[in-house]
LUMLUMTI-790150 format. One line per 2 residues: number of its first residue (from 0); their letters; for each residue y, z negated, x negated of C-alpha. Coordinates in steps of 0.001 Angstrom, whole numbers, always signed. Layout:
N
NUM = A = Y Z X | ...;
END
This chain:
398
0 = MD = +188089 -22279 +86965 | +186655 -25578 +87881;
2 = VK = +182619 -25333 +87300 | +179642 -27793 +87639;
4 = KL = +176493 -26587 +85177 | +174074 -28039 +86869;
6 = VL = +170044 -27288 +86355 | +168872 -25780 +89978;
8 = TS = +165960 -23886 +91061 | +166914 -20385 +92891;
10 = NY = +166149 -22488 +96282 | +168584 -25178 +95452;
12 = AA = +171068 -23118 +94161 | +170785 -21067 +97723;
14 = AY = +171357 -24277 +99309 | +174459 -24842 +97233;
16 = AA = +175448 -21205 +98031 | +175085 -22304 +101893;
18 = KL = +177044 -25763 +101577 | +179750 -23745 +99436;
20 = AR = +180213 -21044 +102009 | +180503 -23711 +104650;
22 = AE = +177712 -22844 +106842 | +178275 -24350 +110458;
24 = II = +174962 -23896 +111812 | +171419 -23984 +110427;
26 = SA = +168069 -23441 +111948 | +165044 -22919 +109957;
28 = YP = +161242 -23894 +110186 | +159970 -24969 +106834;
30 = IT = +157092 -22355 +105085 | +156183 -22877 +101597;
32 = PQ = +157947 -21773 +99386 | +160907 -21573 +101024;
34 = TT = +160891 -25484 +101868 | +163163 -27055 +99906;
36 = VV = +165829 -24790 +100839 | +166310 -26333 +103867;
38 = EK = +165517 -30033 +102658 | +168338 -29781 +100212;
40 = LA = +170668 -28382 +103044 | +169469 -31212 +105089;
42 = EF = +169876 -33467 +102254 | +173719 -32547 +102117;
44 = IE = +173985 -32935 +105625 | +172931 -36512 +105978;
46 = RG = +174873 -37290 +102922 | +178105 -35838 +104661;
48 = EL = +178618 -33175 +102034 | +178278 -30512 +104532;
50 = KA = +179731 -30708 +108043 | +177135 -28772 +109697;
52 = KM = +174486 -28933 +112612 | +170681 -28516 +111779;
54 = IR = +168965 -27429 +114328 | +165457 -28174 +114194;
56 = VE = +163086 -25762 +116052 | +159215 -25161 +116634;
58 = SE = +158606 -21774 +114863 | +160824 -19134 +112754;
60 = HS = +160837 -17018 +116344 | +163123 -19920 +117359;
62 = AM = +165156 -20090 +114065 | +166490 -16919 +114365;
64 = AA = +167175 -17147 +118084 | +169063 -20336 +117427;
66 = CI = +171010 -18531 +114714 | +172146 -15549 +117103;
68 = GA = +173195 -17595 +119636 | +175415 -19836 +117219;
70 = SA = +176565 -16594 +115260 | +177481 -15069 +118721;
72 = TG = +179797 -17904 +119017 | +181602 -17194 +115703;
74 = AR = +180106 -19758 +113669 | +179191 -18890 +110328;
76 = VF = +175566 -19193 +110329 | +172294 -19555 +107313;
78 = TA = +168672 -19706 +107569 | +165723 -18969 +105282;
80 = TS = +161905 -18222 +105223 | +159306 -16275 +103731;
82 = SH = +156212 -14304 +104389 | +154449 -15162 +107447;
84 = GL = +157847 -17067 +108844 | +159400 -13496 +108174;
86 = LY = +157220 -11677 +110318 | +156860 -14291 +113192;
88 = MY = +161210 -13631 +113590 | +160594 -9979 +113586;
90 = EM = +161264 -9429 +117052 | +164404 -11243 +116515;
92 = LW = +165772 -9901 +113426 | +166313 -6416 +115364;
94 = WA = +168257 -8551 +117875 | +170481 -10053 +115104;
96 = AG = +171126 -6461 +113494 | +171613 -4886 +116992;
98 = AR = +174434 -7736 +118262 | +176340 -7257 +115014;
100 = LP = +175852 -10586 +113957 | +176912 -11564 +110263;
102 = IV = +174240 -14119 +109553 | +172557 -14498 +106138;
104 = MG = +169168 -15504 +105503 | +167375 -16502 +102163;
106 = VV = +163816 -14785 +102187 | +161761 -16017 +99387;
108 = TR = +159074 -13255 +98700 | +155508 -14142 +99302;
110 = AI = +152571 -12038 +99655 | +150885 -11512 +103810;
112 = AP = +147578 -12722 +104370 | +144652 -12619 +104436;
114 = PW = +143526 -13451 +102402 | +145705 -16622 +101755;
116 = NI = +147977 -16521 +99363 | +151552 -18455 +98382;
118 = WT = +152981 -16380 +95565 | +155275 -13504 +95163;
120 = EH = +155369 -9714 +96250 | +158081 -8023 +98132;
122 = AD = +156337 -6601 +100992 | +157447 -9116 +103330;
124 = IL = +160928 -8393 +102665 | +160692 -4835 +102891;
126 = SP = +158799 -4723 +105773 | +162193 -5110 +108073;
128 = RD = +164149 -2576 +106221 | +164670 -517 +109196;
130 = SG = +165884 -2976 +111150 | +169493 -2994 +110703;
132 = WL = +169554 -5798 +108131 | +171202 -5438 +104624;
134 = IF = +168733 -6289 +102102 | +169666 -8072 +98695;
136 = FA = +167404 -8912 +95828 | +168179 -11334 +93144;
138 = ES = +166924 -12059 +89569 | +167778 -15446 +88781;
140 = AQ = +169029 -18774 +90465 | +172590 -17760 +89153;
142 = EV = +172560 -14389 +90906 | +170930 -16173 +93847;
144 = LD = +174173 -18390 +94342 | +176410 -15549 +93784;
146 = MI = +174851 -12951 +96010 | +174539 -15348 +98992;
148 = LQ = +178256 -15748 +98662 | +179030 -12338 +98476;
150 = AY = +176580 -11631 +101356 | +178833 -13382 +103851;
152 = KV = +182134 -11753 +102397 | +179984 -8570 +103030;
154 = AE = +178502 -9222 +106637 | +181475 -10642 +108210;
156 = NE = +183610 -7536 +107066 | +185047 -5867 +110048;
158 = QV = +183663 -2510 +108916 | +180153 -3666 +108339;
160 = LL = +178931 -6551 +111008 | +175503 -6785 +109975;
162 = PV = +173211 -9511 +109010 | +172328 -9996 +104955;
164 = MV = +168839 -10966 +103843 | +168979 -12375 +100122;
166 = GW = +165654 -11990 +98399 | +163950 -13693 +95265;
168 = DA = +160570 -14134 +94358 | +158595 -17101 +95393;
170 = FI = +157725 -20081 +92350 | +159016 -17229 +89426;
172 = SS = +162552 -18171 +90850 | +162100 -20271 +93972;
174 = HT = +160804 -23512 +92132 | +161804 -22518 +88244;
176 = AE = +164986 -24758 +87013 | +167651 -23180 +84951;
178 = PV = +171520 -23672 +84538 | +173392 -22597 +86896;
180 = DV = +177292 -22717 +87388 | +178201 -24151 +90800;
182 = PS = +181914 -23437 +91365 | +184306 -25611 +93259;
184 = QE = +184724 -25703 +97078 | +188210 -24758 +96291;
186 = IV = +187902 -21378 +94384 | +185130 -20815 +96930;
188 = DE = +187648 -20668 +99929 | +189765 -18749 +97944;
190 = FL = +186995 -16358 +97974 | +185588 -16981 +101011;
192 = PP = +188161 -17869 +104031 | +186630 -19033 +107269;
194 = RK = +185079 -16181 +109244 | +187396 -14196 +111732;
196 = SA = +187261 -14072 +115357 | +185767 -11126 +117235;
198 = AF = +186560 -9445 +120684 | +182522 -9598 +121524;
200 = LL = +181756 -13204 +120476 | +180835 -15528 +123375;
202 = DV = +183634 -17740 +124998 | +183273 -19740 +128098;
204 = KD = +186878 -19255 +128684 | +186590 -15651 +128790;
206 = PV = +182762 -14478 +129512 | +180910 -11641 +128217;
208 = SH = +177292 -10609 +128422 | +175188 -9538 +125568;
210 = GN = +171962 -7595 +125400 | +172669 -5609 +128692;
212 = LV = +170521 -3117 +129680 | +171690 +576 +128081;
214 = FP = +170529 +3915 +129337 | +169854 +6639 +127176;
216 = DF = +173563 +8320 +127730 | +174756 +5599 +125594;
218 = YM = +171731 +3778 +123293 | +171967 +6447 +120661;
220 = EF = +175656 +6023 +119888 | +175071 +2180 +119533;
222 = RY = +172491 +2908 +116928 | +174701 +5409 +115323;
224 = LM = +177545 +2769 +114731 | +175110 +390 +113404;
226 = QR = +174347 +3303 +110671 | +177872 +3728 +109996;
228 = GM = +178096 -91 +109329 | +175461 +38 +106790;
230 = ES = +177314 +3392 +105518 | +180445 +1575 +104772;
232 = AR = +178497 -1516 +103466 | +177891 +577 +99888;
234 = DI = +181222 +351 +99361 | +182195 -3209 +100365;
236 = IR = +179468 -4351 +98769 | +181165 -2959 +95230;
238 = KV = +184309 -4061 +95951 | +183247 -7667 +96758;
240 = DE = +181435 -7885 +93344 | +184273 -6765 +91725;
242 = EF = +186548 -9318 +93251 | +183956 -11878 +92676;
244 = GK = +183985 -10719 +89079 | +188081 -11663 +88751;
246 = IF = +187832 -14785 +90277 | +184235 -16304 +89127;
248 = GR = +183966 -14084 +85711 | +180699 -12519 +86649;
250 = RY = +179735 -9126 +87888 | +176305 -7509 +88803;
252 = GG = +177250 -3743 +88803 | +177284 -3712 +92781;
254 = LI = +174361 -1940 +93979 | +171791 -1750 +91175;
256 = EK = +172246 -3035 +87567 | +171998 -267 +84756;
258 = YR = +170868 -1881 +81198 | +171188 +946 +78443;
260 = CD = +170874 +3850 +80265 | +173830 +5684 +79411;
262 = DA = +171805 +7577 +76345 | +168548 +6932 +78038;
264 = EY = +165918 +10084 +78183 | +163749 +7741 +80563;
266 = AL = +164635 +5077 +83023 | +162139 +1948 +84246;
268 = IT = +162851 +1019 +87689 | +162138 -2823 +89088;
270 = LG = +163334 -5121 +91473 | +163373 -8706 +91488;
272 = GS = +162675 -11784 +89032 | +160212 -9371 +86741;
274 = SG = +163363 -7545 +85337 | +164182 -9784 +82788;
276 = DA = +160516 -9160 +81109 | +161207 -5504 +81798;
278 = RE = +164320 -5796 +79835 | +162571 -7105 +77190;
280 = AV = +159983 -4250 +77035 | +163225 -2072 +77029;
282 = DK = +164670 -3493 +73899 | +161471 -3362 +72227;
284 = LR = +160766 +264 +72876 | +164162 +734 +71880;
286 = EN = +163329 -580 +68260 | +160690 +1873 +68001;
288 = GV = +162978 +4862 +68762 | +162039 +5473 +72223;
290 = KI = +165364 +6262 +74601 | +164727 +4247 +77718;
292 = GL = +166738 +2071 +79779 | +166417 -110 +82979;
294 = CR = +167849 +351 +86478 | +167081 -3136 +88573;
296 = IR = +167444 -2153 +92430 | +169793 -5077 +93656;
298 = VI = +170338 -3991 +97152 | +167537 -2077 +99404;
300 = RP = +169685 -1363 +102263 | +171835 +172 +102204;
302 = FP = +169954 +2486 +99989 | +171661 +2958 +96505;
304 = VQ = +171688 +6379 +96934 | +174673 +7803 +94996;
306 = DV = +174280 +5075 +92389 | +170441 +6031 +91571;
308 = VE = +171742 +9812 +91845 | +174095 +9027 +88854;
310 = CL = +172070 +6956 +86925 | +168709 +9087 +87219;
312 = SN = +170161 +12739 +87251 | +169792 +13342 +83253;
314 = KE = +166615 +11466 +82872 | +163769 +13147 +81613;
316 = GV = +161184 +10906 +83403 | +161246 +7941 +85742;
318 = IV = +158929 +4702 +85727 | +158846 +2445 +88847;
320 = VE = +156911 -684 +88841 | +156888 -2860 +92049;
322 = RD = +155135 -5511 +93807 | +154297 -4001 +97072;
324 = IS = +152329 -1698 +98324 | +152882 +626 +101334;
326 = MG = +149409 +1281 +102376 | +148450 +5078 +103116;
328 = LC = +151051 +5994 +100540 | +152184 +4469 +97484;
330 = GV = +155219 +1616 +96517 | +158314 +1081 +99008;
332 = LA = +160042 +1504 +95936 | +158679 +4410 +94436;
334 = TE = +158882 +6357 +97802 | +162828 +5551 +98273;
336 = IA = +163644 +6693 +94584 | +161131 +9697 +95354;
338 = SV = +162748 +10670 +98375 | +166349 +10060 +97056;
340 = LF = +165876 +12596 +93818 | +164297 +15343 +95818;
342 = MN = +167149 +15511 +98449 | +169337 +15757 +95678;
344 = GI = +167747 +18448 +94143 | +166685 +16361 +90510;
346 = QP = +163213 +16383 +89714 | +162285 +14490 +86616;
348 = KF = +158906 +13681 +85645 | +157605 +10513 +87510;
350 = AS = +155434 +7775 +87135 | +154504 +4880 +89778;
352 = FI = +152523 +1661 +89397 | +151400 -896 +91961;
354 = AG = +151834 -4603 +89796 | +151406 -8161 +90353;
356 = LG = +150594 -8380 +93987 | +150011 -11929 +95162;
358 = GR = +151610 -13317 +92030 | +149821 -12167 +89468;
360 = EV = +151493 -12053 +86173 | +153766 -9047 +85095;
362 = SV = +154447 -9800 +81286 | +156326 -7973 +78691;
364 = ED = +152872 -6708 +77214 | +152362 -5472 +80672;
366 = FL = +155468 -3311 +80763 | +154643 -2270 +77570;
368 = KM = +151479 -642 +78267 | +152353 +933 +81491;
370 = LD = +155529 +2539 +79656 | +153282 +3553 +77071;
372 = FS = +150971 +5094 +79221 | +153236 +6820 +81312;
374 = LK = +155383 +8610 +78141 | +151601 +9645 +76699;
376 = EF = +151148 +11255 +80093 | +154370 +12899 +80748;
378 = QR = +154168 +14137 +76721 | +150690 +15855 +77954;
380 = GN = +152476 +17617 +80360 | +151546 +15859 +83544;
382 = KR = +154625 +15432 +85882 | +153373 +13195 +88200;
384 = VG = +151901 +9905 +87578 | +150004 +7487 +89873;
386 = PH = +150571 +5310 +91805 | +148323 +3608 +89586;
388 = WY = +147269 -108 +90512 | +147667 -1709 +87069;
390 = GV = +145517 -4721 +86093 | +142854 -3845 +89207;
392 = KE = +139530 -6028 +87954 | +137296 -3286 +88390;
394 = EV = +134181 -5277 +87621 | +135216 -7217 +91297;
396 = IP = +135368 -3927 +93428 | +132431 -2844 +95276;
END
């Protein structure tokens, strides 16, 4: 297979992916730390390496509106944003999903102000999880490139026809360079053919209208069809990942990635770039005789219900570490994992940690401390541990 090995940040990897996917329309508004994604795409267009139209807009709300219009005519569309930009386009996210438009968007996850912060946190990408968008989350620059290519294949599948967000961590991933295998255009074209037409697309020769008023008699059915598309996406994601592996030689496990889980008594649950440190912490505990594995969530919507059940059904304890907080409850990931376990009659010991908000480092040592604390609490007979705010500086709290 014809491959170039380049040293790329995740932001540049995303731009290369959109280029290889032959995106025809790009509309975005710059926001740190997303800016270099669209800068690189603008560079590709300027050099003639990408035949695409860049629509310049005054806000993220307008960027998504432009993407919706372009996608509604049948174009393959890409955009990217972060943090407050994602919140600004929130209204239009629902329009994109409700109109069943296979837009792909990169989301460089960043904390929400105030106080002002430009470093990583996952509250932004988790906030629109009920909007109808599929939500993927990558760990590395290589996975960002591969995930965006897979995202188009999934989104444009006739059984799905829903937009996809692909997330990665601000600065930890977005501005950190690493070796990336960039496949040739020919091999990507084999994997990802041009977008198929659909009966509901806008066509001046055969006019239809979008966004009409729907009375209570039929609105619920529209939402049911979206949910059915979301449910169908689970199998499509697995099949696309398998096909991708056959062509490109890399597979990621579908909706979750399992590491040393087969004989594990305990499972650590993570999301995003900190999973590498989590993996190393698992290895260190294994060296000390602790049977623990890692379950990395790759797809947040549709939530990997069956995958999580199969992975955790025989575990004595589950420990969730995440970079978000659902104010008034606990972490979003812990809530969803606990819900899946409860609904399936699985009741392991359960610990949850809020860590790394606003880009604070979560190191291998930090993971080891959280895991050690959890295991000791489990051994004391405590079945529910947390949610604990790891690393909070108590001396500055009034």
